[in-house]
C-alpha positions in Angstrom: -7.6 -8.8 7.7 -3.9 -10.8 7.1 -0.8 -8.8 6.6 0.4 -9.3 3.7 3.9 -7.0 4.7 5.4 -6.6 7.6 8.4 -4.6 8.5 9.9 -4.4 11.7 13.2 -1.8 12.4 14.2 -2.0 9.0 17.3 0.2 8.6 19.5 0.6 5.4 23.0 2.9 5.8 24.8 4.0 2.9 28.3 5.9 4.2 27.4 8.4 6.5 23.6 8.4 5.5 20.9 6.3 7.1 18.6 5.7 3.7 16.1 4.2 6.3 16.1 4.9 9.8 14.0 2.0 11.5 11.2 1.3 9.7 7.5 -0.5 10.9 5.0 -0.7 8.0 1.9 -3.1 8.4 0.2 -3.6 4.6 -3.0 -5.4 4.9 -3.7 -8.5 2.9 -5.2 -6.8 -0.1 -4.2 -3.6 0.7 -3.4 -1.5 -2.3 -0.7 0.9 -0.3 1.4 3.8 -1.4 4.7 5.0 -0.4 4.8 8.6 -0.7 7.3 11.3 -0.7 10.0 13.5 -2.3 13.2 12.5 -3.2 15.9 10.6 -1.3 12.8 9.9 1.4 14.0 5.8 1.4 11.0 5.2 -0.4 12.7 3.3 -3.3 15.2 2.2 -1.0 12.8 0.3 1.0 11.1 -1.3 -2.3 14.4 -3.0 -3.1 14.7 -3.9 0.4 11.5 -5.8 0.4 12.2 -7.1 -3.0 15.5 -8.2 -2.4 17.5 -6.3 -4.4 19.0 -5.5 -1.5 19.3 -6.4 2.4 18.5 -4.5 5.5 21.4 -3.3 8.0 18.9 -3.9 10.5 15.5 -5.1 11.0 12.8 -8.1 9.5 10.6 -8.1 6.5 8.0 -10.2 6.1 6.2 -11.6 3.6 2.5 -13.5 4.3 4.0 -13.9 7.8 7.3 -15.0 6.5 10.5 -14.0 7.1 12.4 -13.2 3.7 16.0 -12.1 5.1 18.5 -14.4 3.3 15.9 -15.3 0.6 16.7 -14.4 -3.1 14.0 -12.6 -4.8 13.0 -15.2 -7.1 11.9 -17.0 -4.1 10.2 -14.5 -2.0 6.6 -14.5 -3.8 6.7 -11.0 -5.7 5.8 -9.5 -8.8 8.1 -6.0 -10.0 6.5 -3.5 -12.5 9.4 -1.3 -13.1 9.1 2.7 -14.4 10.8 1.4 -17.5 9.1 -1.6 -18.2 12.0 -3.8 -18.6 10.6 -5.9 -20.7 12.9 -7.9 -23.2 12.8 -6.5 -26.4 13.4 -10.1 -28.7 10.9 -11.5 -27.1 6.9 -11.7 -28.2 4.7 -9.8 -25.2 2.9 -13.7 -24.6 6.8 -14.7 -24.7 7.2 -11.7 -22.1 4.1 -12.3 -20.3 5.1 -16.0 -19.4 9.0 -16.0 -18.8 8.7 -16.2 -15.4 6.2 -19.1 -15.8 9.0 -20.8 -17.5 11.4 -19.9 -15.2 9.3 -21.8 -12.9 9.2 -25.3 -15.1 5.2 -24.6 -15.7 4.3 -26.5 -19.0 3.3 -24.9 -21.8 -0.2 -25.7 -22.3 -1.0 -24.0 -18.9 1.7 -21.6 -19.2 -0.2 -20.4 -23.1 -3.6 -20.2 -20.4 -2.1 -18.5 -17.7 -0.8 -15.8 -20.1 -3.8 -15.3 -22.3 -5.7 -14.8 -19.3 -3.2 -12.2 -18.2 -3.0 -10.4 -21.3 -6.9 -10.5 -21.5 -7.0 -9.2 -17.7 -5.2 -5.9 -19.1 -7.3 -5.4 -22.6 -3.9 -6.8 -24.8 -5.1 -10.1 -25.9 -4.9 -9.0 -29.2 -1.5 -8.1 -29.1 0.5 -11.1 -28.2 2.5 -12.5 -31.4 4.0 -8.2 -31.3 7.2 -7.1 -30.1 7.4 -4.7 -26.8 9.2 -2.2 -29.4 6.1 -2.1 -31.5 3.4 -0.6 -28.6 2.6 2.7 -26.6 4.4 3.3 -23.7 1.3 2.6 -22.1 0.8 -0.8 -23.7 4.4 -1.9 -22.8 3.6 -1.1 -19.2 0.6 -3.0 -19.2 2.5 -5.9 -20.6 4.6 -5.4 -17.6 1.9 -5.4 -15.6 0.5 -8.8 -16.9 4.2 -10.7 -16.6 4.4 -9.6 -12.3 1.0 -10.6 -12.3 1.2 -14.3 -14.3 3.1 -16.0 -11.6 0.3 -15.2 -8.8 2.2 -13.0 -6.4 2.1 -12.9 -2.4 3.1 -9.7 -3.1 3.6 -7.2 -5.9 5.5 -4.0 -6.3 5.1 -0.9 -8.4 8.5 1.4 -8.6 6.9 4.8 -10.2 5.4 2.6 -12.7 3.2 5.5 -14.5 5.9 8.2 -14.3 7.1 8.3 -17.8 3.6 8.4 -19.3 2.0 11.7 -20.5 -0.5 13.5 -18.3 -3.4 12.0 -19.6 -2.4 8.5 -20.2 -1.5 8.2 -16.2 -4.8 9.3 -15.4 -6.3 6.6 -17.8 -3.6 3.6 -16.4 -4.6 5.0 -13.1 -8.2 3.6 -12.9 -6.6 0.6 -15.1 -4.4 0.0 -12.3 -7.2 -0.2 -9.2 -9.2 -2.2 -11.8 -7.0 -5.0 -12.4 -6.1 -4.5 -8.9 -9.5 -5.3 -7.9 -9.8 -7.8 -9.7 -7.0 -10.0 -8.7 -7.0 -8.6 -4.8 -3.0 -9.3 -4.5 -1.1 -7.4 -2.0 0.4 -3.9 -4.1 2.4 -1.7 -2.8 3.1 1.5 -5.2 5.9 3.9 -4.8 5.4 7.4 -5.9 6.3 10.6 -6.2 2.7 11.7 -7.1 0.5 13.0 -4.8 -2.2 12.7 -7.2 -1.5 9.5 -7.7 -1.1 8.5 -4.7 -4.3 9.9 -3.4 -6.4 8.4 -6.5 -5.0 5.2 -6.2 -4.7 4.0 -2.6 -6.6 2.2 0.3 -3.8 4.0 2.5 -0.6 6.0 2.1 2.3 5.5 4.0 4.3 9.8 3.3 8.1 9.4 4.0 10.4 11.8 4.4 14.9 11.1 5.1 14.4 7.7 5.7 11.3 7.8 8.3 7.5 7.2 8.0 6.1 10.5 9.1 2.2 9.5 8.8 0.4 6.2 7.5 -3.7 6.4 7.1 -5.7 6.7 4.1 -6.4 9.4 1.5 -9.0 11.3 3.4 -7.6 10.8 6.9 -4.6 12.4 5.8 -5.9 15.4 3.8 -7.9 16.4 6.6 -5.5 15.9 9.5 -2.0 15.7 8.6 0.5 14.8 12.2 3.0 17.1 11.7 4.1 21.0 9.3 5.7 18.2 7.2 2.7 16.6 6.1 0.5 19.3 6.4 3.1 21.6 3.4 4.1 18.5 1.7 0.7 16.5 0.2 -1.4 18.8 -1.5 -1.3 23.1 -1.0 -1.8 24.4 2.7 -1.9 27.9 4.2 -0.3 27.5 7.8 -1.1 30.3 9.8 -0.4 31.7 13.5 -2.7 30.4 15.4 -4.2 30.2 19.2 -6.8 27.3 20.4 -9.9 29.1 22.4 -10.3 26.1 24.5 -13.3 24.3 23.5 -12.6 23.3 19.7 -11.9 26.7 18.0 -9.0 28.8 17.0 -8.5 31.9 16.8 -6.7 33.0 13.0 -5.0 36.8 14.3 -3.9 37.5 10.4 -7.4 36.6 8.8 -9.2 38.2 12.2 -11.7 34.8 12.1 -12.1 32.1 14.7 -13.2 28.7 13.1 -13.6 24.9 14.2 -10.8 23.1 15.1 -9.6 19.8 15.1 -6.3 19.1 17.4 -6.8 18.7 21.0 -5.0 21.9 22.5 -5.4 23.8 25.8 -5.8 27.5 25.5 -3.2 29.7 24.3 -1.1 30.4 21.5 2.2 28.9 19.8 0.1 27.1 17.1 -0.2 26.9 13.5 -3.4 26.4 11.8 -3.6 24.2 8.7 -5.9 25.8 5.9 -6.6 24.9 2.4 -6.9 27.6 -0.5 -10.1 25.8 -1.2 -11.3 26.8 2.3 -10.3 30.7 2.0 -12.9 33.1 -0.1 -11.9 36.2 -2.0 -14.1 39.4 -1.3 -14.5 43.2 -2.3 -12.8 45.0 0.1 -14.2 45.6 3.3 -15.3 41.9 3.8 -13.0 39.7 5.7 -8.8 40.6 6.3 -7.8 43.2 4.0 -5.2 41.9 1.2 -3.6 42.5 -2.2 -3.6 40.1 -5.4 -0.1 39.3 -5.6 -0.3 36.7 -8.6 -2.5 34.1 -9.9 -2.6 31.0 -11.8 -5.1 29.9 -14.0 -5.6 26.1 -14.3 -8.4 25.5 -16.5 -11.9 25.6 -14.3 -10.1 27.3 -11.6 -7.9 29.6 -10.5 -4.9 29.6 -7.1 -4.4 33.1 -6.0 -0.8 34.1 -4.4 -2.5 37.4 -1.5 -1.0 39.6 0.4 -2.7 40.1 3.8 -2.0 43.4 5.6 0.9 42.3 7.4 3.0 40.7 4.0 2.1 37.1 5.0 1.2 35.5 1.5 -1.6 33.1 1.5 -2.8 30.9 -1.1 -6.9 31.2 -2.5 -8.4 28.6 -4.6 -11.7 29.3 -6.2 -13.6 27.7 -9.2 -14.2 29.8 -12.2 -17.4 28.6 -13.7 -17.4 30.9 -16.9 -13.7 30.4 -17.5 -12.5 34.1 -16.2 -11.7 35.9 -13.0 -13.1 38.8 -11.7 -9.7 39.3 -9.4 -6.6 40.4 -11.3 -2.9 41.2 -9.6 -2.6 44.4 -7.7 -6.6 44.8 -6.5 -7.3 45.2 -3.4 -9.7 42.8 -1.7 -10.9 40.8 1.3 -10.2 37.6 2.7 -12.6 35.2 4.5 -12.2 31.6 5.8 -15.0 29.3 5.4 -16.5 28.0 8.7 -14.7 24.7 7.9 -12.8 22.3 10.8 -8.9 23.7 10.7 -6.2 21.3 11.9 -3.3 22.9 14.8 -0.6 21.7 15.0 2.6 22.7 17.4 4.1 25.9 15.7 
């Protein structure tokens, strides 16, 4: 498989702050890769360096095998979709989509055909003559995507493109973005802080923290096998419980009075934590499992998340479906907590 984007030792410093601290990363050709991390982790800085809006202080960036240090943004063969759309308000939708082609000297007939093709791809052929300020936020974002794709870029960069949209529209455009990517096949790097967006869209995810990439993997791999306590705690909700390895592929969790199958090779001994998702814990009547008390309940339609205090005072999160729409558990109620026999991930304490 070809490499669409390659970074080696890429660093960027602002004063005394290392925004990027020697990043190594490969994105496969045709892949939809997501950079996910909290604010200040360096993901947008990395995107700006790849785009050529800033220069790295060290390292090398290659797009389709060609080094791009010193190459201006307009000559890097990239398309960029920004969070704020960045459309020309005084130009029609068609003129916005065709702008990059015009700057490249593409003739009017060929430009018109390509604009028609791109607007058809994003389902906006009927708005070609309208101006951006007459469109909804979702429509404007699709125009921005069509404009970025029109020149057939080697690499597409998406800088939190759905952040300004309401939840339902974000979900709809996620599906649209994945569909367009699969049809076009362009190597794509998406920057986001939205975990759901990354998990549902990406072929692979790179989780960033403090200017470094902590872990790269497919969404299900990162979910099941976090490589650090940061990744375990950042990606979704996770209970980190004191544990010991039994040395036979099992772990002992004293706080739950349970032995569970374990992922992670450690000799028998203490000094570990077990990663247990809220969905892997069950609530029962007192006397079943570890004794606990309900501290709080957060309802979310068809499910509820409970903050539960174990006998030693340690809080854990438990999530269960509510097929009937209501829960039998309430704050202050004594319960038992039992772990489902699914593998937990072991990490150093």
